[in-house]
N, C-alpha and C positions, 0 to 999 in steps of 0.2 A: 257381420260387416269385414267390406271389403279395404286393405290399405290400398291408399294409391302413394307413392311419390312421391313429394313436393318437386323432384326436378324433373326427370320424366314424365310424370304423369304418368307410370304406367303401374299394375298391380302384379306381375309376372314373373319378374325378378325381384320383385322383394323377401324378405321371413325377416325373424325375429332376432337381432343380433346376440344371443345364446346360441340359436343353430347355425345362424353365420359361423361362428369362430366352431362350433364342433368339427363341422368343415371346410377347413379354411381352403380347401383348394374348390370343391366345388359352389362355393359364394364366391369365388374368385378376390379372396380377401390378400392383401398384400401383408407378405410376413411382417414389415415394420408398421402398416397399420396396424395389426393383429392387436399388438399392446397396445395402446391407444384404448380399442378395444374392449381388452380383455376385464372382467372385473374388478371393483375395490377390494385390495386386499382384506383379508379378518383380522379384529386389533388384536392384536398380542397383550398380555399383563406387562407391565411395567417393570424396572427392575425394586426391588426393596432394600432402602438405604436403613445403617445405624444411622441413630440418633446422636444429634453432638454432644448429650451429656457421657454416652460412650467414649467417644475420646477424651473428653475431660479425664475421667476416670480413669483412663490404661495412660495417660501421661502423667497422674500423679502418683500410681502408681508402680510406674515407670524411676519415676525422681525421688521418690522415700525408698526406694529399694536400689539406688547409687546410694543414698546418703546411706544408707545403712553399710552397704559392704564398704563406704568410706570409711565408717566409724571402724569396722571391723580390721582394715590393715593402720588404724592409730597403733600406737604403742599403749597397751592394756596394763591396769593398775592390779597390782596380788588380790585375786581371787579368794587361793586358797583357806586365805580366811575366811570366808562367807561358801555358806549351804548352798547345796545342791542346786534350789528352787531362785537362787539371785543369778548365779553362777548362768545356770540354763537363761534366763532373764538375761540377761546382759548377751550373751551369742547370740539369742535370735529374735530379739525386741524386734529388731529392726525389721525384721523379715514378718511379723505377724501385720502389720501397719499397709503392706502393700498386697499382700492375699487378701486381706478381710477388701479391697478396696476392686482388687481382681475379682473376686465374687461379685462385688457389688455390681460390676459394672460385665460382667455376664446377666446379671440379674435384668438388668435395665435394657442388656440388649435384648432379650431374649422375648420382654412387654413390650419393648419401642416396635422390633419386628412383628409380632403378632399384629396388631396394634397397624402397623402402616402395611400389613398385609390384607385386614380387614378393609381397610381403606381403598385398599386398590383395589376390592373382588368389587366396593360398589363403584369403583369409577369405569369399570369393566363394563360391568353391567352396561351402563348408559352407553356407553361404547357401540359395543354389542347390541344395542336398539338402536341406532345411528347406523350403524353398519347394515341392520336387516332392513333398513328403512333404502340406505344407499342402493342395495342392491336390487329392491324394488323396482324402483328407479331405472336397472344399469338392463333390467331384464324388460321394462317395457321400450326399451328402444327398436331401431329397426334398420335394416342395411339394404340396399340396394344393389344389386351385384352390374345392372348397368351403368350404374353413375359413379359406382364405387366412392359412397358417400353412405352418411348416415343418417336419423331424422327422428322424431316424434312424434305420433300423430296425434289427433284431436283425443284430449282426454285421456291421454298416456301417464303423463304426470304425474298429475290431479286430478279429478271428478271436476269437468267443466275448462281443460288447461285448452289454450292453443294451439295450434300445431307448430310447428318447432320450424325454422328453416332447411335447408337444406346442410348439413353438418359435415365439416372436414373430421378426418376421424382427431385430430390431435383436438379435436375441442369436445368432441364426445364427454370424456370426463369431466367436463368443467359443465355441461348440463346436467350429468348425473350428482353432481356435487352440489348442484342448485344456485349455479353462477354461470350464467349461460352466456359463452363467446359470441361474442355481437358478429362475427366474421360466416359464411356460407361455404361450402364444398368451394374448391379452388376450382377444378378442372370434373368433368364427365368421361364416360369412355372412350363418349364419341367426340373428346378431345376441346368441346366448347368449355368457354369460361361461365361464371356465375358470377355476379355483381356483389360487394358486400350486403348484408343485408342489419338492419337497426336494432335486430332481437327478434324472440320472440311473439307473432300475436302480428304483426305486421305485413302481409305478404296480400300481393295480389292472385290473379288467376294462375297457375301452373304452379305454383309455389313463386315466384318472382319476389323478390323484395321493394314496398313499395319505398319509392324515396320521400 
């Protein structure tokens, strides 16, 4: 089936958008327009953040350590009459609590980041499925070298889909995302303007929008 441009009604100057971007010079695509015709970017994994519990444990450990240091700076009682175990407990007791809290914070951080990583992997799989769908829509678009505009032929977006109007390159990403912009291409290669379109599927002969 031959593809016909809805603007100039010609088929010899049309080619798929990926091919037009593959050879910008041959397809006469302006470099500024090529940016709008670029494929949707692949999704990237989001950052994995620590839970609030980790921050709470770290703050408590720091405060406990500060209190232990302050207690060591105060005048100490005579410890010579006590055993070695008691003296060691008195001197190092203020460090045991902070050490325990710090260890708990590390364990909580490891577990929370592992859960967050699994959750992010699930979300990324969903975003990748959506991205593959958008890439398929992007590949279904066509570029007219004569009109310097893009369009989607009949059935390109989904089975039975009506053809799109002639699209200015700045509106092409919206159609790929499934939120069609109503405006058509503002000018053709011959300098003739094209009227705004009320949306996809309402076109007359030769691709002109119906009022």
